[in-house]
N, CA, C and O atoms as a GROMACS GRO file, in nm:
protein
  572
    1MET      N    1   4.542  -6.570   7.848
    1MET     CA    2   4.407  -6.620   7.833
    1MET      C    3   4.385  -6.734   7.931
    1MET      O    4   4.477  -6.811   7.959
    2LEU      N    5   4.264  -6.744   7.984
    2LEU     CA    6   4.228  -6.854   8.072
    2LEU      C    7   4.199  -6.976   7.986
    2LEU      O    8   4.112  -6.973   7.900
    3ARG      N    9   4.272  -7.083   8.010
    3ARG     CA   10   4.252  -7.206   7.934
    3ARG      C   11   4.207  -7.316   8.028
    3ARG      O   12   4.268  -7.336   8.134
    4PRO      N   13   4.101  -7.389   7.991
    4PRO     CA   14   4.056  -7.497   8.078
    4PRO      C   15   4.153  -7.615   8.073
    4PRO      O   16   4.217  -7.639   7.970
    5ASP      N   17   4.163  -7.688   8.183
    5ASP     CA   18   4.239  -7.812   8.187
    5ASP      C   19   4.162  -7.913   8.104
    5ASP      O   20   4.048  -7.946   8.138
    6PRO      N   21   4.220  -7.963   7.993
    6PRO     CA   22   4.144  -8.050   7.902
    6PRO      C   23   4.095  -8.180   7.966
    6PRO      O   24   4.001  -8.241   7.916
    7VAL      N   25   4.157  -8.224   8.074
    7VAL     CA   26   4.116  -8.348   8.139
    7VAL      C   27   4.000  -8.322   8.235
    7VAL      O   28   3.902  -8.397   8.236
    8ARG      N   29   4.010  -8.218   8.316
    8ARG     CA   30   3.910  -8.193   8.420
    8ARG      C   31   3.801  -8.095   8.377
    8ARG      O   32   3.696  -8.088   8.442
    9SER      N   33   3.822  -8.022   8.274
    9SER     CA   34   3.727  -7.917   8.237
    9SER      C   35   3.599  -7.974   8.178
    9SER      O   36   3.602  -8.072   8.104
   10PRO      N   37   3.486  -7.910   8.210
   10PRO     CA   38   3.360  -7.948   8.146
   10PRO      C   39   3.344  -7.883   8.008
   10PRO      O   40   3.238  -7.895   7.947
   11LEU      N   41   3.448  -7.813   7.960
   11LEU     CA   42   3.442  -7.744   7.831
   11LEU      C   43   3.539  -7.805   7.732
   11LEU      O   44   3.646  -7.853   7.769
   12ILE      N   45   3.499  -7.803   7.605
   12ILE     CA   46   3.585  -7.848   7.497
   12ILE      C   47   3.615  -7.728   7.409
   12ILE      O   48   3.524  -7.668   7.352
   13LEU      N   49   3.742  -7.691   7.400
   13LEU     CA   50   3.780  -7.582   7.310
   13LEU      C   51   3.769  -7.629   7.167
   13LEU      O   52   3.800  -7.744   7.135
   14ASP      N   53   3.723  -7.540   7.080
   14ASP     CA   54   3.711  -7.569   6.938
   14ASP      C   55   3.804  -7.474   6.863
   14ASP      O   56   3.877  -7.397   6.925
   15ASP      N   57   3.800  -7.478   6.731
   15ASP     CA   58   3.881  -7.387   6.652
   15ASP      C   59   3.849  -7.244   6.693
   15ASP      O   60   3.732  -7.207   6.707
   16SER      N   61   3.951  -7.165   6.712
   16SER     CA   62   3.932  -7.026   6.749
   16SER      C   63   4.017  -6.938   6.659
   16SER      O   64   4.109  -6.985   6.592
   17ILE      N   65   3.984  -6.812   6.659
   17ILE     CA   66   4.062  -6.715   6.583
   17ILE      C   67   4.102  -6.603   6.679
   17ILE      O   68   4.063  -6.605   6.796
   18LYS      N   69   4.179  -6.509   6.631
   18LYS     CA   70   4.237  -6.406   6.717
   18LYS      C   71   4.136  -6.338   6.809
   18LYS      O   72   4.164  -6.322   6.928
   19MET      N   73   4.023  -6.299   6.759
   19MET     CA   74   3.926  -6.223   6.837
   19MET      C   75   3.810  -6.308   6.889
   19MET      O   76   3.717  -6.255   6.950
   20GLU      N   77   3.814  -6.439   6.866
   20GLU     CA   78   3.705  -6.526   6.908
   20GLU      C   79   3.759  -6.657   6.965
   20GLU      O   80   3.848  -6.719   6.907
   21VAL      N   81   3.703  -6.696   7.079
   21VAL     CA   82   3.736  -6.825   7.139
   21VAL      C   83   3.608  -6.907   7.140
   21VAL      O   84   3.507  -6.867   7.198
   22ARG      N   85   3.612  -7.022   7.074
   22ARG     CA   86   3.493  -7.106   7.059
   22ARG      C   87   3.506  -7.231   7.146
   22ARG      O   88   3.614  -7.289   7.160
   23PHE      N   89   3.394  -7.271   7.204
   23PHE     CA   90   3.392  -7.389   7.289
   23PHE      C   91   3.252  -7.446   7.295
   23PHE      O   92   3.154  -7.382   7.254
   24ILE      N   93   3.244  -7.568   7.347
   24ILE     CA   94   3.115  -7.630   7.375
   24ILE      C   95   3.128  -7.704   7.508
   24ILE      O   96   3.230  -7.767   7.534
   25PRO      N   97   3.026  -7.698   7.591
   25PRO     CA   98   3.028  -7.781   7.712
   25PRO      C   99   3.022  -7.929   7.672
   25PRO      O  100   2.952  -7.966   7.578
   26LYS      N  101   3.096  -8.011   7.744
   26LYS     CA  102   3.092  -8.155   7.715
   26LYS      C  103   2.950  -8.208   7.718
   26LYS      O  104   2.915  -8.300   7.644
   27SER      N  105   2.868  -8.151   7.805
   27SER     CA  106   2.729  -8.196   7.819
   27SER      C  107   2.647  -8.178   7.691
   27SER      O  108   2.548  -8.248   7.671
   28LEU      N  109   2.687  -8.085   7.606
   28LEU     CA  110   2.612  -8.058   7.482
   28LEU      C  111   2.681  -8.113   7.358
   28LEU      O  112   2.640  -8.082   7.246
   29ASP      N  113   2.782  -8.192   7.376
   29ASP     CA  114   2.856  -8.244   7.261
   29ASP      C  115   2.800  -8.378   7.214
   29ASP      O  116   2.876  -8.472   7.189
   30PHE      N  117   2.668  -8.386   7.202
   30PHE     CA  118   2.604  -8.510   7.160
   30PHE      C  119   2.539  -8.499   7.022
   30PHE      O  120   2.492  -8.599   6.968
   31PHE      N  121   2.536  -8.381   6.966
   31PHE     CA  122   2.474  -8.364   6.833
   31PHE      C  123   2.564  -8.422   6.725
   31PHE      O  124   2.686  -8.423   6.739
   32PRO      N  125   2.503  -8.471   6.617
   32PRO     CA  126   2.584  -8.522   6.506
   32PRO      C  127   2.678  -8.413   6.456
   32PRO      O  128   2.643  -8.295   6.455
   33ARG      N  129   2.795  -8.453   6.414
   33ARG     CA  130   2.895  -8.360   6.361
   33ARG      C  131   2.864  -8.335   6.214
   33ARG      O  132   2.924  -8.394   6.124
   34GLU      N  133   2.767  -8.246   6.191
   34GLU     CA  134   2.720  -8.218   6.056
   34GLU      C  135   2.734  -8.071   6.019
   34GLU      O  136   2.665  -8.023   5.929
   35GLY      N  137   2.822  -8.000   6.087
   35GLY     CA  138   2.842  -7.859   6.059
   35GLY      C  139   2.949  -7.836   5.954
   35GLY      O  140   3.030  -7.924   5.926
   36ASP      N  141   2.947  -7.719   5.899
   36ASP     CA  142   3.047  -7.680   5.798
   36ASP      C  143   3.122  -7.555   5.844
   36ASP      O  144   3.157  -7.470   5.763
   37TRP      N  145   3.146  -7.544   5.973
   37TRP     CA  146   3.197  -7.422   6.033
   37TRP      C  147   3.342  -7.436   6.076
   37TRP      O  148   3.428  -7.358   6.036
   38THR      N  149   3.369  -7.537   6.159
   38THR     CA  150   3.504  -7.559   6.211
   38THR      C  151   3.549  -7.700   6.176
   38THR      O  152   3.470  -7.781   6.125
   39SER      N  153   3.676  -7.729   6.203
   39SER     CA  154   3.728  -7.862   6.169
   39SER      C  155   3.659  -7.972   6.250
   39SER      O  156   3.660  -8.088   6.208
   40SER      N  157   3.600  -7.938   6.364
   40SER     CA  158   3.530  -8.038   6.446
   40SER      C  159   3.394  -8.077   6.387
   40SER      O  160   3.337  -8.180   6.424
   41LYS      N  161   3.343  -7.996   6.295
   41LYS     CA  162   3.213  -8.017   6.231
   41LYS      C  163   3.095  -7.998   6.327
   41LYS      O  164   2.984  -8.043   6.297
   42ARG      N  165   3.119  -7.933   6.441
   42ARG     CA  166   3.008  -7.905   6.532
   42ARG      C  167   2.915  -7.802   6.469
   42ARG      O  168   2.960  -7.709   6.403
   43ILE      N  169   2.786  -7.820   6.490
   43ILE     CA  170   2.686  -7.734   6.426
   43ILE      C  171   2.663  -7.606   6.506
   43ILE      O  172   2.624  -7.505   6.449
   44PHE      N  173   2.688  -7.610   6.637
   44PHE     CA  174   2.676  -7.487   6.716
   44PHE      C  175   2.786  -7.484   6.820
   44PHE      O  176   2.832  -7.588   6.869
   45LEU      N  177   2.826  -7.361   6.854
   45LEU     CA  178   2.933  -7.340   6.951
   45LEU      C  179   2.908  -7.211   7.029
   45LEU      O  180   2.851  -7.115   6.977
   46PHE      N  181   2.951  -7.212   7.152
   46PHE     CA  182   2.960  -7.086   7.225
   46PHE      C  183   3.083  -7.014   7.175
   46PHE      O  184   3.181  -7.076   7.134
   47ASN      N  185   3.076  -6.883   7.180
   47ASN     CA  186   3.178  -6.803   7.116
   47ASN      C  187   3.201  -6.676   7.198
   47ASN      O  188   3.113  -6.590   7.205
   48PHE      N  189   3.319  -6.664   7.259
   48PHE     CA  190   3.357  -6.536   7.319
   48PHE      C  191   3.406  -6.446   7.207
   48PHE      O  192   3.500  -6.482   7.135
   49GLN      N  193   3.345  -6.330   7.192
   49GLN     CA  194   3.383  -6.235   7.088
   49GLN      C  195   3.441  -6.111   7.153
   49GLN      O  196   3.371  -6.038   7.224
   50ASN      N  197   3.568  -6.087   7.128
   50ASN     CA  198   3.636  -5.968   7.177
   50ASN      C  199   3.633  -5.865   7.065
   50ASN      O  200   3.695  -5.884   6.960
   51HIS      N  201   3.560  -5.757   7.086
   51HIS     CA  202   3.544  -5.655   6.983
   51HIS      C  203   3.568  -5.517   7.046
   51HIS      O  204   3.576  -5.507   7.168
   52PRO      N  205   3.578  -5.413   6.966
   52PRO     CA  206   3.610  -5.280   7.020
   52PRO      C  207   3.513  -5.231   7.129
   52PRO      O  208   3.553  -5.152   7.214
   53GLU      N  209   3.389  -5.276   7.127
   53GLU     CA  210   3.291  -5.230   7.226
   53GLU      C  211   3.294  -5.312   7.355
   53GLU      O  212   3.233  -5.273   7.454
   54GLY      N  213   3.363  -5.426   7.354
   54GLY     CA  214   3.369  -5.508   7.474
   54GLY      C  215   3.383  -5.656   7.444
   54GLY      O  216   3.438  -5.695   7.341
   55LEU      N  217   3.335  -5.738   7.536
   55LEU     CA  218   3.344  -5.883   7.526
   55LEU      C  219   3.205  -5.943   7.543
   55LEU      O  220   3.137  -5.915   7.642
   56ASP      N  221   3.163  -6.024   7.447
   56ASP     CA  222   3.033  -6.090   7.452
   56ASP      C  223   3.051  -6.241   7.445
   56ASP      O  224   3.146  -6.292   7.385
   57LEU      N  225   2.958  -6.312   7.506
   57LEU     CA  226   2.948  -6.456   7.491
   57LEU      C  227   2.822  -6.484   7.413
   57LEU      O  228   2.713  -6.440   7.452
   58SER      N  229   2.835  -6.556   7.302
   58SER     CA  230   2.720  -6.589   7.217
   58SER      C  231   2.716  -6.739   7.193
   58SER      O  232   2.817  -6.808   7.204
   59LEU      N  233   2.598  -6.787   7.160
   59LEU     CA  234   2.580  -6.925   7.114
   59LEU      C  235   2.533  -6.915   6.970
   59LEU      O  236   2.422  -6.869   6.942
   60TYR      N  237   2.619  -6.959   6.878
   60TYR     CA  238   2.588  -6.950   6.737
   60TYR      C  239   2.554  -7.086   6.679
   60TYR      O  240   2.620  -7.186   6.707
   61LEU      N  241   2.451  -7.087   6.600
   61LEU     CA  242   2.416  -7.199   6.515
   61LEU      C  243   2.478  -7.169   6.381
   61LEU      O  244   2.438  -7.076   6.312
   62GLY      N  245   2.577  -7.249   6.343
   62GLY     CA  246   2.653  -7.220   6.222
   62GLY      C  247   2.604  -7.297   6.102
   62GLY      O  248   2.500  -7.364   6.107
   63PRO      N  249   2.678  -7.288   5.993
   63PRO     CA  250   2.640  -7.359   5.871
   63PRO      C  251   2.645  -7.511   5.890
   63PRO      O  252   2.728  -7.564   5.965
   64GLY      N  253   2.554  -7.578   5.822
   64GLY     CA  254   2.548  -7.723   5.832
   64GLY      C  255   2.421  -7.776   5.771
   64GLY      O  256   2.350  -7.706   5.699
   65LYS      N  257   2.391  -7.902   5.802
   65LYS     CA  258   2.272  -7.967   5.746
   65LYS      C  259   2.145  -7.894   5.790
   65LYS      O  260   2.125  -7.869   5.909
   66ALA      N  261   2.062  -7.862   5.694
   66ALA     CA  262   1.943  -7.779   5.718
   66ALA      C  263   1.847  -7.842   5.817
   66ALA      O  264   1.791  -7.772   5.901
   67ASP      N  265   1.825  -7.974   5.810
   67ASP     CA  266   1.728  -8.037   5.900
   67ASP      C  267   1.773  -8.031   6.046
   67ASP      O  268   1.690  -8.009   6.135
   68LEU      N  269   1.901  -8.049   6.073
   68LEU     CA  270   1.951  -8.039   6.210
   68LEU      C  271   1.946  -7.894   6.258
   68LEU      O  272   1.908  -7.869   6.373
   69ARG      N  273   1.983  -7.801   6.176
   69ARG     CA  274   1.976  -7.659   6.212
   69ARG      C  275   1.832  -7.621   6.248
   69ARG      O  276   1.808  -7.550   6.345
   70LYS      N  277   1.737  -7.669   6.169
   70LYS     CA  278   1.596  -7.637   6.192
   70LYS      C  279   1.546  -7.697   6.323
   70LYS      O  280   1.471  -7.632   6.396
   71ARG      N  281   1.587  -7.819   6.355
   71ARG     CA  282   1.547  -7.882   6.482
   71ARG      C  283   1.598  -7.801   6.601
   71ARG      O  284   1.525  -7.780   6.698
   72ILE      N  285   1.722  -7.756   6.594
   72ILE     CA  286   1.779  -7.676   6.703
   72ILE      C  287   1.708  -7.542   6.712
   72ILE      O  288   1.676  -7.496   6.822
   73TYR      N  289   1.684  -7.479   6.598
   73TYR     CA  290   1.613  -7.350   6.596
   73TYR      C  291   1.473  -7.366   6.655
   73TYR      O  292   1.429  -7.283   6.735
   74ASP      N  293   1.402  -7.471   6.615
   74ASP     CA  294   1.266  -7.493   6.667
   74ASP      C  295   1.267  -7.513   6.818
   74ASP      O  296   1.178  -7.464   6.888
   75ALA      N  297   1.367  -7.584   6.869
   75ALA     CA  298   1.378  -7.602   7.015
   75ALA      C  299   1.400  -7.467   7.083
   75ALA      O  300   1.344  -7.442   7.190
   76ALA      N  301   1.479  -7.382   7.023
   76ALA     CA  302   1.506  -7.249   7.080
   76ALA      C  303   1.380  -7.163   7.083
   76ALA      O  304   1.366  -7.077   7.170
   77GLN      N  305   1.290  -7.185   6.989
   77GLN     CA  306   1.166  -7.106   6.986
   77GLN      C  307   1.078  -7.134   7.106
   77GLN      O  308   0.991  -7.053   7.140
   78GLY      N  309   1.099  -7.248   7.172
   78GLY     CA  310   1.020  -7.283   7.288
   78GLY      C  311   1.061  -7.212   7.417
   78GLY      O  312   0.990  -7.220   7.517
   79ASN      N  313   1.174  -7.143   7.414
   79ASN     CA  314   1.221  -7.078   7.535
   79ASN      C  315   1.305  -6.955   7.500
   79ASN      O  316   1.427  -6.964   7.484
   80HIS      N  317   1.239  -6.842   7.488
   80HIS     CA  318   1.311  -6.719   7.454
   80HIS      C  319   1.384  -6.658   7.572
   80HIS      O  320   1.458  -6.561   7.557
   81VAL      N  321   1.366  -6.714   7.690
   81VAL     CA  322   1.446  -6.671   7.804
   81VAL      C  323   1.585  -6.733   7.792
   81VAL      O  324   1.686  -6.663   7.804
   82ALA      N  325   1.589  -6.863   7.769
   82ALA     CA  326   1.717  -6.931   7.752
   82ALA      C  327   1.786  -6.887   7.624
   82ALA      O  328   1.907  -6.864   7.622
   83PHE      N  329   1.710  -6.875   7.518
   83PHE     CA  330   1.764  -6.838   7.387
   83PHE      C  331   1.719  -6.696   7.355
   83PHE      O  332   1.627  -6.675   7.276
   84ASN      N  333   1.785  -6.600   7.417
   84ASN     CA  334   1.739  -6.462   7.414
   84ASN      C  335   1.753  -6.391   7.279
   84ASN      O  336   1.708  -6.278   7.264
   85LYS      N  337   1.815  -6.456   7.182
   85LYS     CA  338   1.827  -6.396   7.048
   85LYS      C  339   1.748  -6.474   6.942
   85LYS      O  340   1.755  -6.440   6.824
   86ALA      N  341   1.675  -6.576   6.983
   86ALA     CA  342   1.609  -6.666   6.889
   86ALA      C  343   1.478  -6.612   6.832
   86ALA      O  344   1.419  -6.677   6.745
   87LYS      N  345   1.432  -6.498   6.878
   87LYS     CA  346   1.305  -6.442   6.829
   87LYS      C  347   1.316  -6.390   6.685
   87LYS      O  348   1.215  -6.373   6.617
   88ARG      N  349   1.436  -6.367   6.643
   88ARG     CA  350   1.457  -6.310   6.509
   88ARG      C  351   1.428  -6.412   6.400
   88ARG      O  352   1.414  -6.532   6.425
   89LYS      N  353   1.421  -6.361   6.278
   89LYS     CA  354   1.397  -6.447   6.162
   89LYS      C  355   1.517  -6.542   6.142
   89LYS      O  356   1.632  -6.500   6.147
   90PHE      N  357   1.486  -6.668   6.121
   90PHE     CA  358   1.589  -6.771   6.101
   90PHE      C  359   1.665  -6.744   5.972
   90PHE      O  360   1.605  -6.715   5.868
   91THR      N  361   1.796  -6.755   5.979
   91THR     CA  362   1.880  -6.733   5.861
   91THR      C  363   1.946  -6.864   5.818
   91THR      O  364   1.957  -6.958   5.897
   92ASP      N  365   1.988  -6.869   5.694
   92ASP     CA  366   2.038  -6.993   5.635
   92ASP      C  367   2.177  -7.036   5.682
   92ASP      O  368   2.207  -7.156   5.683
   93VAL      N  369   2.261  -6.942   5.722
   93VAL     CA  370   2.399  -6.978   5.752
   93VAL      C  371   2.434  -6.956   5.899
   93VAL      O  372   2.467  -7.052   5.969
   94TRP      N  373   2.429  -6.835   5.946
   94TRP     CA  374   2.465  -6.800   6.083
   94TRP      C  375   2.342  -6.755   6.158
   94TRP      O  376   2.263  -6.675   6.108
   95PHE      N  377   2.325  -6.806   6.279
   95PHE     CA  378   2.213  -6.762   6.360
   95PHE      C  379   2.254  -6.759   6.506
   95PHE      O  380   2.297  -6.861   6.561
   96CYS      N  381   2.242  -6.644   6.569
   96CYS     CA  382   2.276  -6.628   6.710
   96CYS      C  383   2.154  -6.667   6.794
   96CYS      O  384   2.048  -6.606   6.782
   97LEU      N  385   2.170  -6.768   6.879
   97LEU     CA  386   2.063  -6.816   6.965
   97LEU      C  387   2.063  -6.746   7.101
   97LEU      O  388   1.958  -6.728   7.163
   98TYR      N  389   2.180  -6.706   7.147
   98TYR     CA  390   2.197  -6.652   7.281
   98TYR      C  391   2.312  -6.553   7.279
   98TYR      O  392   2.410  -6.572   7.208
   99LYS      N  393   2.299  -6.448   7.359
   99LYS     CA  394   2.408  -6.351   7.370
   99LYS      C  395   2.404  -6.285   7.507
   99LYS      O  396   2.298  -6.248   7.558
  100LYS      N  397   2.522  -6.271   7.566
  100LYS     CA  398   2.534  -6.206   7.696
  100LYS      C  399   2.661  -6.121   7.696
  100LYS      O  400   2.768  -6.169   7.659
  101ASN      N  401   2.647  -5.997   7.736
  101ASN     CA  402   2.763  -5.909   7.744
  101ASN      C  403   2.840  -5.941   7.871
  101ASN      O  404   2.782  -5.950   7.980
  102PHE      N  405   2.971  -5.957   7.858
  102PHE     CA  406   3.056  -5.983   7.972
  102PHE      C  407   3.133  -5.860   8.016
  102PHE      O  408   3.166  -5.846   8.133
  103LEU      N  409   3.161  -5.771   7.922
  103LEU     CA  410   3.244  -5.656   7.954
  103LEU      C  411   3.222  -5.547   7.852
  103LEU      O  412   3.223  -5.572   7.731
  104LYS      N  413   3.203  -5.427   7.900
  104LYS     CA  414   3.193  -5.311   7.811
  104LYS      C  415   3.330  -5.243   7.806
  104LYS      O  416   3.409  -5.251   7.900
  105LYS      N  417   3.357  -5.177   7.696
  105LYS     CA  418   3.488  -5.114   7.674
  105LYS      C  419   3.527  -5.023   7.791
  105LYS      O  420   3.641  -5.030   7.838
  106ASP      N  421   3.436  -4.940   7.837
  106ASP     CA  422   3.470  -4.846   7.944
  106ASP      C  423   3.500  -4.916   8.076
  106ASP      O  424   3.574  -4.863   8.158
  107GLN      N  425   3.443  -5.036   8.099
  107GLN     CA  426   3.476  -5.112   8.220
  107GLN      C  427   3.621  -5.157   8.217
  107GLN      O  428   3.692  -5.148   8.317
  108ALA      N  429   3.665  -5.206   8.102
  108ALA     CA  430   3.799  -5.261   8.088
  108ALA      C  431   3.906  -5.154   8.110
  108ALA      O  432   4.014  -5.183   8.162
  109GLU      N  433   3.877  -5.031   8.072
  109GLU     CA  434   3.976  -4.923   8.081
  109GLU      C  435   4.008  -4.888   8.226
  109GLU      O  436   4.117  -4.839   8.253
  110ASP      N  437   3.916  -4.912   8.318
  110ASP     CA  438   3.934  -4.870   8.457
  110ASP      C  439   3.978  -4.982   8.551
  110ASP      O  440   3.993  -4.959   8.671
  111LEU      N  441   3.999  -5.102   8.500
  111LEU     CA  442   4.031  -5.216   8.585
  111LEU      C  443   4.176  -5.260   8.567
  111LEU      O  444   4.232  -5.251   8.458
  112SER      N  445   4.235  -5.308   8.675
  112SER     CA  446   4.366  -5.371   8.666
  112SER      C  447   4.349  -5.509   8.602
  112SER      O  448   4.236  -5.557   8.586
  113ILE      N  449   4.457  -5.572   8.566
  113ILE     CA  450   4.450  -5.707   8.506
  113ILE      C  451   4.386  -5.804   8.604
  113ILE      O  452   4.302  -5.885   8.565
  114ASP      N  453   4.424  -5.797   8.731
  114ASP     CA  454   4.366  -5.888   8.831
  114ASP      C  455   4.217  -5.862   8.849
  114ASP      O  456   4.138  -5.956   8.859
  115GLU      N  457   4.178  -5.736   8.854
  115GLU     CA  458   4.036  -5.702   8.868
  115GLU      C  459   3.957  -5.749   8.746
  115GLU      O  460   3.845  -5.799   8.759
  116LEU      N  461   4.015  -5.732   8.629
  116LEU     CA  462   3.951  -5.777   8.505
  116LEU      C  463   3.935  -5.929   8.505
  116LEU      O  464   3.827  -5.980   8.473
  117ARG      N  465   4.040  -6.000   8.541
  117ARG     CA  466   4.034  -6.147   8.548
  117ARG      C  467   3.924  -6.191   8.645
  117ARG      O  468   3.846  -6.281   8.614
  118ASN      N  469   3.920  -6.129   8.762
  118ASN     CA  470   3.819  -6.166   8.862
  118ASN      C  471   3.677  -6.137   8.814
  118ASN      O  472   3.586  -6.217   8.836
  119LEU      N  473   3.659  -6.023   8.749
  119LEU     CA  474   3.527  -5.989   8.696
  119LEU      C  475   3.482  -6.091   8.592
  119LEU      O  476   3.367  -6.135   8.593
  120LEU      N  477   3.573  -6.129   8.501
  120LEU     CA  478   3.537  -6.226   8.397
  120LEU      C  479   3.509  -6.364   8.458
  120LEU      O  480   3.419  -6.435   8.413
  121LYS      N  481   3.585  -6.402   8.558
  121LYS     CA  482   3.559  -6.529   8.627
  121LYS      C  483   3.421  -6.528   8.691
  121LYS      O  484   3.348  -6.626   8.683
  122GLU      N  485   3.386  -6.416   8.757
  122GLU     CA  486   3.254  -6.404   8.820
  122GLU      C  487   3.142  -6.411   8.717
  122GLU      O  488   3.042  -6.480   8.739
  123LYS      N  489   3.158  -6.341   8.606
  123LYS     CA  490   3.055  -6.342   8.501
  123LYS      C  491   3.039  -6.482   8.443
  123LYS      O  492   2.927  -6.526   8.418
  124PHE      N  493   3.152  -6.551   8.420
  124PHE     CA  494   3.143  -6.684   8.363
  124PHE      C  495   3.082  -6.782   8.463
  124PHE      O  496   3.005  -6.870   8.424
  125ALA      N  497   3.116  -6.769   8.590
  125ALA     CA  498   3.055  -6.853   8.692
  125ALA      C  499   2.904  -6.831   8.698
  125ALA      O  500   2.827  -6.926   8.712
  126SER      N  501   2.863  -6.707   8.687
  126SER     CA  502   2.719  -6.675   8.685
  126SER      C  503   2.651  -6.737   8.563
  126SER      O  504   2.542  -6.792   8.574
  127PHE      N  505   2.716  -6.728   8.447
  127PHE     CA  506   2.663  -6.790   8.326
  127PHE      C  507   2.646  -6.940   8.347
  127PHE      O  508   2.540  -6.996   8.315
  128LYS      N  509   2.748  -7.007   8.400
  128LYS     CA  510   2.742  -7.152   8.421
  128LYS      C  511   2.636  -7.192   8.522
  128LYS      O  512   2.576  -7.299   8.511
  129LEU      N  513   2.612  -7.107   8.620
  129LEU     CA  514   2.515  -7.138   8.725
  129LEU      C  515   2.371  -7.108   8.682
  129LEU      O  516   2.280  -7.184   8.714
  130LEU      N  517   2.351  -6.997   8.612
  130LEU     CA  518   2.215  -6.951   8.583
  130LEU      C  519   2.168  -6.976   8.439
  130LEU      O  520   2.058  -7.026   8.419
  131ASP      N  521   2.249  -6.943   8.342
  131ASP     CA  522   2.206  -6.950   8.202
  131ASP      C  523   2.229  -7.087   8.137
  131ASP      O  524   2.141  -7.141   8.071
  132LEU      N  525   2.348  -7.142   8.157
  132LEU     CA  526   2.383  -7.267   8.090
  132LEU      C  527   2.288  -7.382   8.124
  132LEU      O  528   2.248  -7.454   8.033
  133PRO      N  529   2.249  -7.402   8.250
  133PRO     CA  530   2.157  -7.514   8.278
  133PRO      C  531   2.023  -7.503   8.204
  133PRO      O  532   1.967  -7.605   8.164
  134VAL      N  533   1.973  -7.383   8.187
  134VAL     CA  534   1.846  -7.364   8.116
  134VAL      C  535   1.865  -7.397   7.967
  134VAL      O  536   1.780  -7.462   7.906
  135ILE      N  537   1.975  -7.353   7.909
  135ILE     CA  538   2.006  -7.384   7.769
  135ILE      C  539   2.023  -7.534   7.753
  135ILE      O  540   1.969  -7.594   7.659
  136GLU      N  541   2.099  -7.596   7.844
  136GLU     CA  542   2.119  -7.741   7.837
  136GLU      C  543   1.987  -7.816   7.843
  136GLU      O  544   1.964  -7.908   7.764
  137ASN      N  545   1.900  -7.779   7.936
  137ASN     CA  546   1.773  -7.850   7.951
  137ASN      C  547   1.691  -7.847   7.823
  137ASN      O  548   1.629  -7.947   7.787
  138GLU      N  549   1.689  -7.735   7.755
  138GLU     CA  550   1.615  -7.726   7.630
  138GLU      C  551   1.679  -7.813   7.521
  138GLU      O  552   1.608  -7.879   7.444
  139LEU      N  553   1.811  -7.811   7.514
  139LEU     CA  554   1.877  -7.888   7.409
  139LEU      C  555   1.881  -8.038   7.440
  139LEU      O  556   1.886  -8.120   7.347
  140PHE      N  557   1.878  -8.076   7.567
  140PHE     CA  558   1.871  -8.217   7.605
  140PHE      C  559   1.744  -8.282   7.550
  140PHE      O  560   1.742  -8.402   7.524
  141LYS      N  561   1.641  -8.205   7.531
  141LYS     CA  562   1.515  -8.258   7.477
  141LYS      C  563   1.533  -8.311   7.335
  141LYS      O  564   1.449  -8.387   7.286
  142LEU      N  565   1.641  -8.272   7.268
  142LEU     CA  566   1.665  -8.316   7.130
  142LEU      C  567   1.749  -8.444   7.123
  142LEU      O  568   1.776  -8.494   7.014
  143LYS      N  569   1.790  -8.496   7.240
  143LYS     CA  570   1.869  -8.619   7.241
  143LYS      C  571   1.791  -8.735   7.186
  143LYS      O  572   1.842  -8.847   7.179
   0.00000   0.00000   0.00000
């Protein structure tokens, strides 16, 4: 697995499980720790989900204080391009704000390990360059 250097990386790894790697960019780690999801108490996290159909990157708003969850949800309603899953009905516990497919099952079957690593690096670089700044700008408004 690709692990960021904890000193130089702009990402903070959070509690993860076998099929999911959770993290938050340092730039977005300013919200109160009022979540009931992981030991860090963060209310939302990016989440790489490795599942039988492929690999997705999602931004989940997890369980936590209702007023903070609602503020983040309301901010997401202002930009459905940045928050491409936010159009759905708001739920009380888990809510996906953003989702991007990184790899489909059939792609992985035809690639070598090096080709797979390079493809994932390219996709993540594209996410950091194009999608993350738009998401950050919307959430910075809540500072």
